[in-house]
C-alpha positions as CSV (number, residue, x, y, z in Angstrom):
1,X,0.0,0.0,0.0
2,X,3.0,2.3,0.2
3,X,2.7,2.7,-3.5
4,X,-0.8,4.1,-3.1
5,X,0.3,6.4,-0.3
6,X,3.3,7.7,-2.4
7,X,1.0,8.2,-5.4
8,X,-1.5,10.1,-3.2
9,X,1.3,12.4,-2.0
10,X,2.5,13.0,-5.5
11,X,5.6,11.0,-5.1
12,X,6.7,8.4,-7.6
13,X,6.4,4.8,-6.4
14,X,9.4,2.9,-5.2
15,X,11.2,0.8,-7.9
16,X,10.6,-2.3,-5.8
17,X,6.9,-1.8,-6.6
18,X,7.6,-2.7,-10.3
19,X,11.0,-4.4,-10.5
20,X,11.0,-7.1,-13.2
21,X,7.8,-5.9,-14.9
22,X,8.3,-4.6,-18.4
23,X,5.3,-2.3,-18.3
24,X,6.4,-0.6,-21.5
25,X,6.0,-3.8,-23.6
26,X,2.9,-5.8,-24.5
27,X,0.6,-4.8,-21.6
28,X,-2.6,-6.8,-20.9
29,X,-4.4,-3.5,-21.3
30,X,-3.4,0.1,-21.8
31,X,-5.5,3.3,-22.3
32,X,-6.3,6.7,-21.1
33,X,-8.5,7.0,-18.0
34,X,-9.5,9.9,-15.9
35,X,-8.6,9.2,-12.3
36,X,-9.8,11.0,-9.1
37,X,-7.1,12.0,-6.7
38,X,-6.9,10.3,-3.3
39,X,-7.0,13.3,-1.1
40,X,-7.5,16.3,-3.3
41,X,-10.5,15.1,-5.3
42,X,-9.5,16.6,-8.6
43,X,-9.8,14.6,-11.8
44,X,-6.7,14.0,-13.9
45,X,-6.3,12.2,-17.2
46,X,-3.6,9.5,-16.9
47,X,-2.3,6.7,-19.1
48,X,-3.0,3.3,-17.4
49,X,-1.2,0.1,-18.0
50,X,-2.2,-3.3,-16.6
51,X,0.6,-5.9,-16.6
52,X,1.5,-8.9,-14.5
53,X,-1.0,-8.2,-11.7
54,X,-0.1,-4.5,-11.4
55,X,-2.0,-1.4,-12.5
56,X,0.4,1.4,-13.4
57,X,-0.4,5.0,-14.3
58,X,1.7,7.6,-16.1
59,X,1.3,11.2,-17.2
60,X,2.1,10.4,-20.8
61,X,1.2,7.5,-23.2
62,X,4.7,7.3,-24.5
63,X,5.9,4.6,-22.0
64,X,9.5,3.4,-22.3
65,X,11.9,1.4,-20.1
66,X,13.1,4.7,-18.5
67,X,9.5,5.9,-17.7
68,X,8.6,6.2,-14.0
69,X,5.1,5.3,-13.0
70,X,3.1,8.0,-11.1
71,X,1.4,5.2,-9.2
72,X,1.2,1.4,-8.9
73,X,-1.7,-0.7,-7.5
74,X,-1.0,-4.4,-7.0
75,X,-4.1,-6.1,-8.2
76,X,-3.8,-8.6,-5.4
77,X,-4.8,-5.8,-3.0
78,X,-8.1,-5.2,-4.8
79,X,-11.4,-6.5,-3.4
80,X,-13.8,-5.3,-6.0
81,X,-13.9,-3.6,-9.4
82,X,-17.3,-2.4,-10.5
83,X,-19.3,0.3,-12.2
84,X,-19.7,3.5,-10.2
85,X,-22.1,5.7,-12.3
86,X,-24.6,5.7,-9.4
87,X,-21.9,6.9,-6.9
88,X,-20.3,9.5,-9.0
89,X,-23.2,10.5,-11.2
90,X,-20.9,10.4,-14.2
91,X,-21.1,8.1,-17.3
92,X,-18.5,5.4,-17.8
93,X,-17.3,5.6,-14.2
94,X,-15.9,2.6,-12.2
95,X,-14.3,2.0,-8.9
96,X,-11.6,-0.2,-7.5
97,X,-11.7,-0.9,-3.8
98,X,-8.6,-2.3,-2.0
99,X,-7.9,-4.3,1.2
100,X,-6.9,-1.1,3.0
101,X,-10.5,0.1,2.4
102,X,-9.3,2.7,-0.2
103,X,-11.6,3.2,-3.1
104,X,-10.3,4.7,-6.3
105,X,-12.5,6.1,-9.0
106,X,-12.0,6.2,-12.7
107,X,-13.8,7.4,-15.8
108,X,-13.3,5.7,-19.1
109,X,-13.9,7.4,-22.5
110,X,-16.7,5.0,-23.5
111,X,-19.0,2.4,-21.8
112,X,-17.2,-0.3,-23.8
113,X,-13.8,0.8,-22.5
114,X,-15.2,0.9,-18.9
115,X,-16.5,-2.7,-19.3
116,X,-13.2,-3.8,-20.8
117,X,-11.2,-2.4,-17.9
118,X,-13.5,-3.9,-15.3
119,X,-13.2,-7.3,-17.1
120,X,-9.4,-7.1,-17.5
121,X,-8.8,-6.0,-13.9
122,X,-11.2,-8.8,-12.7
123,X,-9.4,-11.4,-14.8
124,X,-6.0,-10.2,-13.4
125,X,-7.4,-10.3,-9.9
126,X,-8.6,-13.9,-10.3
127,X,-5.2,-14.9,-11.8
128,X,-3.3,-13.2,-9.1
129,X,-5.4,-14.6,-6.3
130,X,-5.1,-18.1,-7.8
131,X,-1.3,-17.9,-8.0
132,X,-1.2,-16.7,-4.4
133,X,-3.4,-19.5,-3.3
134,X,-1.3,-22.1,-5.2
135,X,1.9,-20.8,-3.5
136,X,0.2,-21.0,0.0
137,X,-0.9,-24.6,-0.4
138,X,0.6,-26.8,2.4
139,X,1.0,-30.5,1.9
140,X,0.3,-31.8,5.4
141,X,0.8,-35.4,4.3
142,X,4.5,-34.7,3.6
143,X,5.0,-32.4,6.6
144,X,6.6,-34.1,9.6
């Protein structure tokens, strides 16, 4: 969650938050979204990249190996991703809630893009939770 806190304060996330992830190459999903700030509730347009269980955002869509994300959300910390038009009273809005009870709000350019982001983040969440569960399996028969 330190990445969320650093992003909220306007600081770049720590490189440990994204070491080993080539966010500039073949993302699972990438597009412009408008994101609401964590503390100062202004709306800013950011380039979002979903890759390897992490949701990154940048100021610019020209992402290279030397780019520094403005924020990183580990998808494994997400509890829900769902539409939020009723909460924000804005079309194409969706929300992402995390295990720290933070809720982040986004607005896509179209309804189709909103649904694609919700589906992509949801798939990543399932894949990430599955890999965590697999690594936490204990074989009690062979433990002595």
